[in-house]
C-alpha positions in Angstrom: -28.9 -18.6 -58.9 -27.1 -18.0 -55.7 -26.2 -21.5 -54.8 -24.8 -22.3 -58.4 -22.6 -19.2 -58.0 -21.2 -20.1 -54.8 -20.4 -23.9 -55.9 -18.4 -22.6 -59.1 -16.4 -20.2 -56.3 -15.7 -23.3 -54.0 -14.9 -25.1 -57.4 -12.3 -22.8 -58.5 -10.6 -21.9 -55.4 -10.4 -26.0 -54.8 -8.7 -25.9 -58.5 -6.5 -22.8 -57.9 -2.7 -23.1 -58.0 -2.7 -22.5 -54.5 -3.7 -25.9 -53.6 -1.8 -27.9 -56.9 1.8 -27.1 -55.2 1.5 -29.5 -51.9 4.6 -31.6 -50.7 4.3 -35.2 -51.0 6.8 -37.7 -49.5 8.0 -39.0 -52.5 11.4 -39.6 -54.2 11.7 -39.3 -57.7 13.0 -41.4 -60.5 16.6 -40.5 -62.0 17.3 -40.3 -65.5 19.8 -38.8 -68.2 17.1 -37.8 -70.1 15.3 -35.6 -68.2 14.8 -32.1 -69.4 12.9 -28.7 -68.2 9.6 -28.3 -69.8 7.9 -24.7 -70.0 4.3 -25.8 -71.1 1.9 -25.0 -68.8 0.0 -28.1 -67.1 -3.8 -28.4 -66.8 -3.7 -31.0 -63.7 -1.1 -32.5 -61.8 -1.3 -36.3 -60.8 0.9 -37.5 -58.0 1.2 -41.0 -56.1 3.0 -41.1 -53.2 5.2 -43.7 -51.5 2.3 -45.1 -50.1 0.5 -45.3 -53.3 -1.9 -42.5 -52.4 -3.3 -41.0 -55.4 -3.6 -37.0 -55.4 -5.1 -35.1 -58.1 -4.0 -31.4 -58.0 -3.2 -32.0 -54.5 -6.3 -33.6 -53.3 -6.7 -37.4 -52.4 -8.5 -39.4 -54.7 -9.6 -43.0 -54.4 -8.9 -44.4 -57.6 -7.6 -44.2 -60.8 -11.3 -44.0 -62.5 -11.7 -40.9 -60.0 -8.3 -39.6 -62.0 -10.1 -40.0 -65.6 -13.4 -38.5 -64.7 -11.2 -35.7 -63.3 -9.0 -35.1 -65.8 -11.4 -35.5 -68.5 -13.6 -32.5 -66.4 -10.5 -30.6 -66.5 -9.8 -30.9 -70.1 -13.3 -30.3 -71.1 -12.9 -26.8 -72.6 -9.0 -27.1 -73.9 -9.0 -26.5 -77.9 -4.9 -27.1 -78.5 -2.6 -30.0 -77.7 -0.4 -27.1 -75.5 -3.7 -27.0 -73.1 -3.8 -30.8 -72.5 -0.9 -31.6 -70.6 -1.1 -33.5 -67.4 2.0 -33.5 -64.8 2.7 -36.6 -63.6 4.8 -37.5 -60.5 5.1 -40.9 -58.4 7.7 -42.5 -56.1 10.4 -44.2 -57.9 10.2 -47.3 -55.7 6.3 -47.4 -56.4 5.9 -51.0 -58.8 4.3 -50.7 -61.9 1.4 -52.2 -61.2 0.8 -49.4 -59.0 1.0 -46.2 -61.6 0.0 -47.9 -64.8 -3.7 -48.0 -64.5 -3.2 -43.9 -63.6 -1.3 -43.4 -66.7 -3.7 -45.3 -68.4 -6.5 -43.2 -66.9 -4.8 -39.8 -68.1 -4.4 -41.0 -71.4 -8.0 -42.0 -71.7 -9.2 -38.8 -70.4 -7.1 -37.1 -73.2 -4.3 -36.0 -71.6 -0.5 -35.4 -72.9 1.4 -37.2 -69.9 4.6 -35.0 -68.7 6.5 -37.8 -66.2 8.8 -35.4 -63.8 11.8 -37.0 -62.3 15.2 -35.6 -61.3 18.5 -35.4 -63.9 20.8 -38.1 -63.3 24.5 -37.0 -63.1 
């Protein structure tokens, strides 16, 4: 029983907000359609300029890992407001790189919120 409690503590520490906001080397895409969103997010997915995928600040290997990770994070959600997944990627990445990740988030049941910069 003690082992399970210890593993749960480690799991929640890894998924805490302090580990989610790591700075990645990427240039966000720009658009005139960008607006601020106040909805809390269940997970954060990012792809840096080298094509490396991150889930809540931790590196993952494939889009399938994103699907299973997001699915696990959304298991206790009830309403649509709890299923938002923040997605950001480098503006220079080809669509072949980020489309599988977007598909994985959608298949896991997440509502995608793309992050970008407001075009002046």
